[in-house]
BATOR-627197 format. One record per residue: x, z, y of N, C-alpha, C, O, CB in turn. Coordinates in steps of 0.02 Angstrom, whole numbers, padded with zeros to 5 digits, always signed. Glycine has a CB too. Example, Ala and Ser with C-alpha at 12.3 -4.5 7.8 and 13.67 -1.06 7.14 Angstrom:
<sites>
+00660+00390-00284+00615+00390-00225+00660+00390-00165+00712+00423-00166+00565+00452-00224+00642+00354-00112+00684+00357-00053+00645+00394+00002+00670+00402+00057+00704+00286-00030
</sites>
This chain:
<sites>
+04118+05981-02253+04126+05970-02181+04200+05968-02161+04221+05927-02120+04090+06024-02142+04239+06013-02192+04310+06015-02177+04344+05950-02197+04385+05924-02159+04344+06074-02213+04328+05924-02256+04356+05862-02279+04337+05804-02233+04377+05759-02220+04334+05847-02351+04274+05805-02209+04252+05753-02164+04290+05754-02098+04310+05702-02072+04177+05760-02151+04301+05815-02072+04339+05822-02010+04411+05798-02019+04438+05764-01975+04339+05895-01986+04441+05816-02076+04510+05794-02089+04514+05718-02095+04561+05687-02070+04537+05827-02154+04463+05688-02128+04462+05615-02135+04453+05582-02067+04486+05532-02053+04405+05594-02182+04409+05611-02025+04398+05583-01958+04461+05588-01916+04478+05542-01879+04340+05619-01924+04495+05645-01921+04557+05655-01882+04610+05605-01904+04647+05578-01863+04583+05727-01891+04615+05593-01970+04664+05546-01997+04648+05475-01973+04693+05438-01953+04664+05548-02074+04584+05457-01974+04564+05390-01951+04579+05381-01877+04602+05328-01856+04489+05379-01964+04567+05434-01837+04581+05431-01766+04656+05422-01753+04677+05385-01709+04556+05494-01730+04696+05458-01793+04769+05453-01786+04793+05382-01802+04835+05355-01766+04805+05504-01832+04767+05353-01856+04786+05285-01875+04765+05236-01821+04802+05190-01805+04753+05266-01943+04704+05246-01794+04678+05201-01742+04723+05203-01680+04741+05150-01653+04606+05222-01722+04742+05263-01658+04785+05270-01599+04854+05241-01612+04885+05210-01569+04790+05343-01578+04879+05253-01674+04945+05226-01692+04945+05150-01691+04993+05119-01667+04965+05252-01762+04892+05121-01717+04886+05048-01718+04881+05020-01647+04909+04967-01632+04825+05026-01758+04845+05056-01603+04840+05034-01533+04907+05035-01499+04925+04987-01465+04791+05079-01495+04945+05089-01509+05012+05093-01478+05057+05039-01505+05097+05010-01468+05042+05162-01491+05052+05025-01570+05094+04975-01601+05078+04905-01574+05123+04866-01560+05086+04976-01677+05014+04890-01567+04993+04825-01541+05016+04817-01469+05040+04764-01449+04917+04817-01546+05009+04870-01429+05031+04867-01359+05106+04856-01355+05130+04816-01315+05011+04932-01323+05143+04893-01397+05216+04886-01397+05237+04815-01416+05281+04787-01385+05248+04936-01445+05205+04787-01468+05222+04720-01489+05208+04668-01435+05245+04620-01427+05185+04702-01553+05154+04678-01399+05138+04632-01344+05190+04636-01288+05209+04585-01260+05068+04648-01317+05212+04696-01272+05263+04704-01220+05329+04671-01242+05361+04637-01202+05275+04779-01203+05348+04682-01304+05410+04651-01330+05403+04575-01330+05450+04540-01312+05425+04676-01401+05344+04549-01350+05333+04477-01348+05335+04452-01276+05361+04398-01263+05265+04460-01380+05308+04492-01229+05310+04473-01159+05381+04468-01132+05397+04420-01097+05271+04523-01118+05422+04516-01149+05492+04514-01126+05527+04452-01152+05563+04419-01115+05529+04577-01150+05516+04435-01215+05549+04377-01245+05523+04312-01216+05562+04268-01197+05541+04378-01320+05457+04304-01214+05428+04240-01195+05429+04229-01120+05444+04173-01097+05357+04236-01220+05414+04280-01080+05419+04272-01007+05492+04259-00988+05506+04222-00941+05392+04335-00971+05539+04292-01024+05609+04280-01010+05630+04209-01027+05670+04179-00991+05652+04329-01049+05604+04182-01081+05622+04115-01103+05588+04060-01064+05618+04009-01048+05607+04107-01177+05523+04069-01049+05483+04015-01020+05455+04030-00951+05425+03985-00920+05427+03999-01066+05463+04090-00927+05434+04108-00863+05360+04124-00869+05330+04114-00921+05445+04052-00813+05332+04149-00814+05261+04168-00816+05216+04108-00827+05172+04109-00870+05242+04204-00751+05227+04055-00789+05184+03996-00794+05193+03959-00860+05145+03929-00885+05199+03948-00736+05252+03962-00889+05265+03926-00951+05245+03964-01014+05251+03938-01069+05337+03910-00956+05221+04025-01005+05200+04066-01062+05124+04073-01062+05095+04095-01013+05234+04136-01060+05093+04055-01117+05020+04060-01121+05000+04124-01157+05040+04154-01194+04991+03999-01158+04939+04145-01146+04913+04204-01181+04913+04193-01257+04925+04239-01296+04842+04221-01157+04899+04131-01276+04898+04115-01348+04968+04124-01378+04975+04150-01434+04873+04043-01358+05020+04103-01342+05089+04112-01365+05106+04186-01373+05136+04206-01422+05139+04078-01317+05085+04225-01324+05099+04297-01325+05064+04331-01384+05094+04372-01420+05076+04329-01260+05001+04314-01395+04964+04344-01450+04993+04325-01517+04997+04367-01563+04890+04323-01447+05014+04262-01523+05043+04239-01587+05109+04275-01600+05122+04296-01657+05054+04163-01586+05151+04281-01549+05216+04314-01557+05207+04388-01575+05246+04415-01615+05258+04308-01494+05157+04420-01546+05145+04492-01559+05103+04503-01622+05094+04560-01644+05111+04524-01500+05076+04448-01650+05033+04452-01709+04972+04496-01697+04955+04541-01736+05073+04479-01768+04939+04481-01641+04878+04517-01624+04824+04466-01606+04839+04407-01595+04889+04568-01565+04763+04489-01602+04708+04447-01581+04716+04430-01507+04741+04471-01469+04639+04481-01594+04695+04371-01487+04701+04349-01418+04666+04397-01370+04688+04407-01313+04671+04279-01410+04612+04428-01393+04574+04474-01351+04612+04538-01336+04593+04576-01292+04508+04491-01384+04667+04551-01373+04705+04612-01362+04739+04613-01293+04749+04666-01265+04758+04620-01416+04755+04554-01267+04790+04551-01202+04745+04576-01146+04765+04621-01109+04814+04480-01186+04685+04549-01138+04641+04578-01086+04620+04650-01102+04608+04689-01056+04580+04535-01077+04616+04667-01166+04595+04734-01185+04646+04786-01161+04628+04837-01132+04585+04739-01261+04710+04773-01175+04762+04821-01158+04789+04814-01087+04808+04864-01055+04819+04814-01206+04790+04753-01061+04825+04741-00998+04782+04707-00944+04805+04697-00888+04885+04699-01010+04721+04689-00960+04678+04656-00911+04690+04582-00905+04655+04548-00868+04687+04688-00846+04741+04556-00940+04757+04485-00937+04832+04473-00940+04871+04521-00947+04728+04454-00873+04851+04410-00936+04922+04392-00943+04964+04423-00887+05019+04448-00900+04930+04317-00942+04939+04423-00826+04979+04451-00771+04989+04526-00780+05042+04552-00763+04945+04438-00704+04939+04560-00807+04947+04631-00820+05000+04644-00871+05038+04693-00865+04881+04661-00844+05005+04602-00922+05057+04609-00973+05125+04594-00943+05174+04628-00958+05044+04562-01032+05129+04544-00900+05190+04526-00865+05216+04586-00824+05276+04601-00826+05179+04465-00818+05172+04618-00788+05192+04676-00748+05210+04735-00793+05257+04773-00779+05135+04696-00700+05172+04744-00848+05186+04799-00895+05255+04791-00926+05289+04841-00938+05132+04802-00949+05275+04729-00940+05341+04717-00968+05395+04739-00919+05445+04770-00939+05350+04642-00986+05385+04724-00855+05434+04745-00804+05436+04821-00798+05490+04850-00793+05416+04714-00735+05378+04853-00798+05377+04926-00795+05411+04957-00856+05444+05009-00851+05304+04952-00790+05404+04925-00913+05436+04950-00975+05512+04949-00967+05545+04997-00988+05414+04908-01035+05538+04896-00939+05611+04892-00927+05633+04947-00879+05684+04979-00891+05630+04822-00899+05595+04956-00826+05612+05008-00777+05612+05077-00810+05658+05116-00800+05562+05007-00718+05560+05092-00848+05555+05157-00880+05612+05170-00928+05640+05226-00930+05488+05163-00917+05631+05120-00966+05686+05128-01013+05752+05141-00975+05789+05187-00992+05694+05065-01057+05765+05101-00925+05827+05108-00887+05831+05175-00851+05884+05207-00850+05835+05052-00838+05776+05196-00820+05776+05259-00785+05786+05318-00832+05818+05367-00815+05712+05268-00745+05757+05312-00892+05767+05365-00942+05841+05373-00957+05866+05429-00965+05728+05350-01007+05877+05317-00961+05948+05319-00978+05991+05337-00917+06043+05369-00925+05970+05251-01005+05970+05317-00858+06011+05325-00798+05993+05386-00755+06033+05407-00713+06007+05264-00756+05934+05413-00765+05910+05468-00722+05957+05527-00718+05967+05554-00664+05843+05491-00746+05988+05550-00774+06032+05608-00769+06089+05598-00719+06102+05642-00678+06061+05624-00836+06122+05540-00721+06178+05530-00675+06153+05515-00604+06184+05537-00556+06222+05472-00700+06097+05480-00597+06070+05467-00530+06046+05531-00497+06054+05541-00437+06012+05416-00534+06017+05575-00537+05995+05640-00511+06055+05682-00490+06053+05715-00437+05953+05678-00564+06108+05681-00530+06169+05719-00513+06200+05693-00447+06224+05733-00407+06221+05713-00570+06198+05628-00438+06224+05598-00376+06181+05619-00316+06208+05640-00265+06227+05521-00381+06115+05615-00323+06070+05635-00269+06081+05708-00250+06083+05725-00191+05997+05623-00289+06087+05750-00300+06097+05822-00287+06164+05834-00253+06167+05875-00206+06093+05862-00352+06216+05800-00275+06282+05809-00245+06283+05786-00172+06315+05817-00130+06335+05771-00285+06248+05731-00159+06249+05702-00091+06206+05740-00041+06205+05723+00018+06226+05631-00094+06171+05791-00064+06134+05833-00016+06183+05879+00022+06166+05907+00074+06080+05876-00052+06243+05886-00005+06294+05926+00029+06356+05885+00043+06353+05824+00045+06312+05987-00014+06411+05919+00054+06474+05885+00067+06508+05869+00001+06516+05913-00042+06521+05929+00111+06527+05806-00008+06557+05783-00070+06629+05763-00057+06643+05722-00013+06517+05724-00101+06675+05791-00095+06745+05773-00087+06757+05702-00114+06716+05675-00151+06791+05823-00123+06812+05673-00094+06829+05606-00116+06837+05604-00192+06814+05557-00225+06894+05582-00082+06870+05655-00220+06880+05657-00292+06814+05664-00330+06804+05633-00382+06927+05715-00311+06769+05706-00303+06704+05714-00335+06664+05649-00332+06630+05631-00381+06664+05771-00301+06668+05614-00276+06633+05550-00269+06661+05499-00319+06624+05460-00348+06640+05522-00197+06726+05500-00328+06759+05454-00376+06734+05469-00447+06718+05422-00484+06835+05461-00373+06732+05532-00466+06709+05551-00533+06636+05532-00544+06617+05509-00598+06718+05626-00544+06595+05541-00493+06524+05522-00498+06516+05447-00505+06473+05423-00542+06485+05548-00437+06557+05409-00469+06554+05336-00473+06575+05313-00543+06544+05269-00572+06599+05303-00420+06628+05344-00570+06649+05328-00639+06592+05343-00688+06578+05303-00733+06712+05368-00658+06560+05400-00679+06505+05420-00725+06447+05371-00720+06416+05353-00771+06481+05491-00709+06431+05349-00659+06377+05301-00649+06393+05235-00683+06350+05206-00717+06363+05290-00575+06453+05210-00673+06472+05146-00703+06476+05151-00779+06459+05103-00814+06539+05123-00675+06498+05207-00805+06499+05217-00878+06429+05213-00907+06417+05179-00957+06531+05285-00896+06383+05247-00874+06314+05248-00900+06280+05181-00890+06245+05156-00935+06273+05303-00865+06292+05151-00832+06262+05085-00818+06287+05033-00867+06249+04992-00892+06279+05063-00745+06352+05034-00882+06380+04985-00929+06354+04996-01000+06345+04948-01037+06457+04989-00928+06343+05059-01018+06315+05073-01085+06246+05043-01091+06229+05013-01142+06313+05149-01097+06205+05050-01039+06137+05024-01039+06137+04947-01039+06099+04916-01076+06097+05051-00980+06179+04918-00997+06179+04845-00987+06211+04808-01045+06185+04757-01069+06214+04827-00922+06268+04833-01069+06307+04797-01119+06287+04817-01190+06289+04776-01236+06381+04810-01109+06269+04880-01199+06255+04905-01265+06193+04874-01296+06155+04840-01262+06248+04979-01264+06181+04887-01361+06123+04860-01395+06060+04897-01375+06062+04944-01336+06132+04864-01471+06004+04874-01400+05940+04906-01385+05897+04861-01342+05894+04801-01352+05952+04972-01349+05862+04892-01295+05816+04854-01253+05852+04800-01214+05823+04747-01199+05779+04900-01206+05916+04812-01195+05953+04762-01156+05953+04694-01189+05949+04643-01155+06024+04786-01145+05958+04692-01255+05958+04628-01291+05892+04592-01282+05891+04530-01277+05972+04640-01366+05837+04628-01281+05771+04598-01275+05756+04581-01202+05726+04529-01188+05717+04645-01303+05776+04625-01157+05755+04619-01087+05802+04578-01043+05783+04559-00988+05750+04687-01058+05862+04562-01067+05912+04530-01024+05888+04465-00994+05895+04455-00934+05975+04518-01064+05860+04421-01035+05838+04356-01010+05780+04364-00962+05776+04328-00912+05818+04311-01068+05736+04412-00976+05680+04426-00932+05705+04447-00863+05681+04421-00812+05635+04481-00961+05753+04493-00861+05779+04517-00797+05818+04462-00761+05811+04455-00701+05825+04578-00809+05859+04424-00798+05898+04371-00766+05853+04317-00738+05867+04289-00684+05947+04341-00816+05799+04300-00773+05753+04250-00747+05721+04274-00681+05713+04234-00635+05698+04234-00798+05704+04338-00678+05675+04365-00617+05726+04364-00559+05706+04359-00501+05650+04436-00629+05789+04370-00575+05841+04364-00523+05844+04293-00496+05852+04283-00436+05909+04386-00551+05839+04244-00541+05844+04174-00521+05780+04148-00491+05781+04108-00444+05863+04132-00581+05724+04170-00517+05658+04147-00494+05613+04208-00483+05570+04222-00524+05625+04097-00545+05623+04244-00428+05587+04307-00418+05511+04297-00415+05485+04254-00381+05610+04339-00353+05478+04340-00453+05405+04342-00453+05382+04413-00443+05420+04455-00418+05376+04313-00520+05321+04427-00462+05294+04495-00454+05335+04546-00494+05342+04603-00473+05221+04497-00477+05362+04525-00551+05401+04571-00593+05466+04591-00558+05491+04646-00567+05417+04540-00660+05494+04545-00517+05556+04562-00483+05547+04621-00437+05590+04665-00433+05582+04501-00443+05491+04623-00401+05478+04679-00355+05476+04744-00393+05500+04796-00370+05413+04668-00317+05446+04743-00452+05442+04803-00494+05511+04824-00517+05529+04883-00514+05396+04791-00555+05551+04776-00538+05619+04790-00562+05663+04815-00504+05701+04862-00512+05650+04727-00593+05658+04782-00447+05701+04800-00391+05683+04869-00363+05726+04912-00356+05695+04748-00335+05619+04879-00348+05599+04943-00319+05603+05000-00370+05617+05057-00352+05529+04938-00291+05592+04983-00434+05591+05035-00485+05659+05058-00508+05668+05117-00524+05553+05011-00543+05709+05013-00509+05774+05034-00535+05834+05005-00496+05882+05040-00483+05781+05014-00606+05830+04940-00478+05889+04909-00447+05909+04942-00382+05967+04956-00370+05875+04835-00436+05859+04954-00339+05873+04985-00274+05909+05051-00282+05957+05066-00246+05808+04994-00234+05886+05093-00329+05917+05158-00339+05989+05154-00363+06031+05193-00341+05876+05198-00388+06003+05108-00409+06071+05099-00435+06117+05074-00380+06172+05100-00371+06072+05050-00494+06094+05024-00342+06135+04996-00288+06147+05048-00234+06203+05056-00210+06100+04934-00257+06095+05085-00216+06100+05136-00164+06149+05191-00183+06191+05212-00143+06032+05165-00148+06144+05215-00245+06189+05269-00268+06261+05245-00266+06306+05282-00245+06170+05291-00339+06273+05184-00289+06341+05157-00289+06367+05150-00217+06424+05168-00203+06343+05088-00324+06326+05125-00173+06346+05115-00103+06360+05181-00068+06408+05186-00030+06292+05077-00065+06320+05231-00081+06330+05296-00048+06395+05329-00071+06428+05362-00031+06270+05342-00063+06412+05320-00135+06476+05348-00158+06534+05309-00129+06585+05338-00109+06479+05346-00235+06528+05243-00127+06581+05202-00098+06590+05217-00024+06646+05215+00002+06566+05127-00108+06536+05233+00010+06540+05250+00082+06586+05310+00093+06624+05313+00141+06471+05264+00110+06581+05358+00047+06625+05417+00051+06697+05397+00036+06744+05417+00070+06602+05473+00003+06705+05357-00017+06772+05340-00040+06809+05293+00007+06870+05297+00015+06768+05308-00109+06772+05248+00040+06802+05198+00084+06793+05216+00158+06815+05178+00202+06773+05130+00071+06761+05272+00171+06750+05296+00240+06714+05243+00282+06736+05225+00337+06817+05314+00273+06659+05220+00255+06617+05172+00291+06544+05195+00288+06526+05239+00250+06624+05101+00260+06503+05164+00330+06431+05177+00326+06403+05146+00263+06427+05093+00241+06395+05149+00389+06353+05178+00233+06325+05152+00170+06286+05088+00179+06271+05053+00131+06281+05205+00138+06268+05071+00243+06232+05009+00255+06278+04954+00285+06255+04902+00306+06174+05021+00303+06344+04968+00285+06393+04919+00308+06392+04858+00260+06394+04867+00199+06464+04950+00311+06388+04798+00288+06380+04739+00245+06440+04727+00200+06432+04707+00142+06368+04678+00288+06499+04739+00225+06558+04731+00183+06556+04781+00125+06575+04764+00068+06623+04740+00224+06534+04841+00139+06529+04891+00086+06476+04871+00035+06485+04880-00025+06513+04961+00116+06419+04844+00058+06367+04823+00013+06389+04765-00031+06371+04761-00090+06304+04803+00052+06430+04720-00002+06457+04665-00043+06504+04693-00096+06502+04671-00154+06495+04614+00002+06545+04742-00078+06589+04774-00127+06548+04809-00181+06566+04808-00240+06637+04824-00093+06493+04838-00161+06448+04872-00208+06422+04823-00261+06425+04837-00320+06389+04905-00172+06397+04766-00238+06372+04716-00284+06428+04687-00328+06417+04671-00386+06337+04659-00246+06488+04681-00298+06544+04655-00337+06563+04702-00394+06578+04681-00449+06605+04643-00292+06561+04767-00379+06578+04817-00431+06525+04817-00486+06542+04817-00545+06583+04887-00399+06461+04817-00467+06408+04815-00518+06410+04749-00556+06393+04746-00615+06339+04824-00485+06431+04696-00522+06437+04631-00555+06489+04630-00610+06484+04591-00657+06453+04578-00504+06540+04673-00604+06591+04678-00656+06560+04703-00722+06585+04688-00776+06649+04724-00634+06507+04741-00716+06470+04762-00776+06424+04707-00800+06422+04690-00859+06430+04827-00762+06387+04679-00753+06335+04630-00771+06363+04566-00802+06329+04533-00841+06296+04611-00709+06426+04548-00786+06455+04487-00814+06460+04490-00890+06457+04439-00923+06525+04474-00784+06466+04551-00917+06470+04557-00990+06402+04550-01023+06397+04544-01084+06501+04625-01009+06349+04549-00982+06283+04534-01008+06265+04461-00995+06248+04425-01042+06230+04580-00977+06268+04439-00932+06248+04370-00918+06301+04320-00941+06285+04261-00951+06235+04361-00842+06362+04342-00950+06415+04299-00976+06437+04322-01045+06496+04316-01063+06475+04298-00929+06391+04349-01082+06404+04381-01147+06440+04334-01196+06490+04353-01226+06339+04406-01178+06413+04273-01204+06441+04227-01254+06514+04210-01237+06556+04209-01282+06399+04164-01258+06527+04196-01174+06595+04178-01154+06643+04237-01162+06700+04229-01183+06596+04154-01081+06618+04298-01144+06660+04357-01150+06679+04370-01223+06737+04383-01239+06624+04419-01121+06630+04367-01267+06643+04379-01338+06690+04326-01366+06736+04342-01404+06578+04379-01378+06679+04263-01347+06722+04209-01372+06795+04219-01349+06841+04214-01389+06697+04140-01348+06804+04234-01285+06870+04243-01258+06906+04303-01288+06967+04300-01301+06867+04251-01182+06869+04356-01301+06899+04417-01327+06906+04416-01403+06939+04459-01432+06858+04477-01306+06874+04367-01435+06878+04363-01508+06836+04415-01543+06851+04434-01600+06948+04369-01529+06783+04438-01510+06738+04488-01540+06673+04455-01561+06653+04404-01533+06724+04546-01490+06640+04484-01612+06575+04459-01633+06518+04492-01594+06465+04462-01585+06565+04470-01708+06530+04553-01572+06481+04590-01533+06517+04645-01495+06576+04657-01506+06425+04621-01579+06482+04678-01450+06511+04733-01413+06497+04798-01450+06444+04828-01443+06483+04736-01340+06546+04819-01491+06539+04883-01526+06558+04940-01481+06575+04930-01423+06583+04883-01590+06554+05000-01508+06569+05060-01468+06640+05060-01442+06652+05077-01384+06557+05123-01509+06688+05041-01484+06758+05039-01462+06768+04987-01407+06805+04998-01360+06805+05024-01521+06734+04929-01415+06739+04877-01364+06711+04901-01298+06740+04889-01245+06702+04814-01387+06654+04935-01301+06623+04961-01240+06668+05011-01205+06674+05010-01144+06555+04994-01256+06701+05055-01243+06746+05104-01213+06805+05069-01179+06828+05091-01126+06772+05153-01267+06830+05015-01209+06885+04978-01178+06863+04946-01112+06899+04948-01063+06912+04924-01227+06803+04917-01113+06776+04886-01052+06768+04940-00997+06786+04928-00940+06708+04852-01066+06741+04997-01015+06731+05051-00967+06797+05075-00938+06802+05091-00879+06694+05109-00999+06848+05078-00980+06914+05098-00956+06941+05049-00904+06969+05069-00853+06964+05104-01015+06931+04984-00918+06954+04933-00871+06914+04935-00806+06942+04925-00752+06948+04863-00902+06850+04950-00811+06808+04955-00751+06831+05013-00707+06835+05007-00646+06734+04965-00770+06847+05069-00739+06872+05127-00700+06938+05111-00667+06950+05130-00609+06880+05189-00746+06982+05075-00702+07046+05055-00672+07035+05010-00611+07068+05018-00561+07089+05018-00724+06988+04963-00616+06974+04918-00560+06947+04955-00500+06965+04940-00443+06925+04864-00581+06903+05004-00512+06877+05045-00456+06933+05084-00424+06938+05086-00362+06823+05093-00481+06977+05113-00464+07032+05153-00437+07081+05109-00397+07109+05131-00347+07069+05189-00492+07092+05047-00420+07135+05001-00383+07105+04985-00314+07140+04983-00264+07145+04937-00422+07039+04975-00313+07005+04962-00250+07012+05021-00203+07024+05013-00143+06931+04946-00262+07005+05081-00229+07008+05141-00187+07079+05152-00162+07088+05176-00106+06984+05202-00226+07129+05136-00202+07198+05146-00179+07215+05098-00123+07254+05115-00078+07247+05135-00237+07186+05038-00125+07198+04991-00070+07165+05013-00006+07170+04979+00046+07173+04921-00089
</sites>
């Protein structure tokens, strides 16, 4: 009986592991194919083939193609929040009280350092970049998930810190434009990756390269604040 229980437990573990693996492969395939071809241009058959699963796996795990599309967006949000939550939480906690200009500056530097690591560095960003950029250009249901799940929080945190540093309201339109311009200095190294690497003579963004970019970003923020 003990051997039978151990065998059953092992089979259950393998079954659950295979389910998680199939689900993960489908999400990765979704990020790649929806990013390349859009929702309408990606078929369930293409997704199943890329993930190397049976076609029936898509409705089984996600209820259909649209469910997988939304799951891919949630996956991006979850990954980014896992990486960014510590600094976003620190900012929220600090802003519940009075924040000095110097403290706001340090928090903004920390946010941009972490944001640039997530956006420029390797990992999910390489897989998800085209998916996210397509949603920016052609917003669909996934854009709402991305915006409400992560973009709004990043933009808001940056704007609230800038409001302290520039002595403006956080909903001031000029301040919001500056907020997007600052975040755009990070994003250009992702959406303009090929041109940046070519111009700089690099093959990829290694750790030393990332640190140099972050140093330049901090200098640009400080120049803005001095003006």
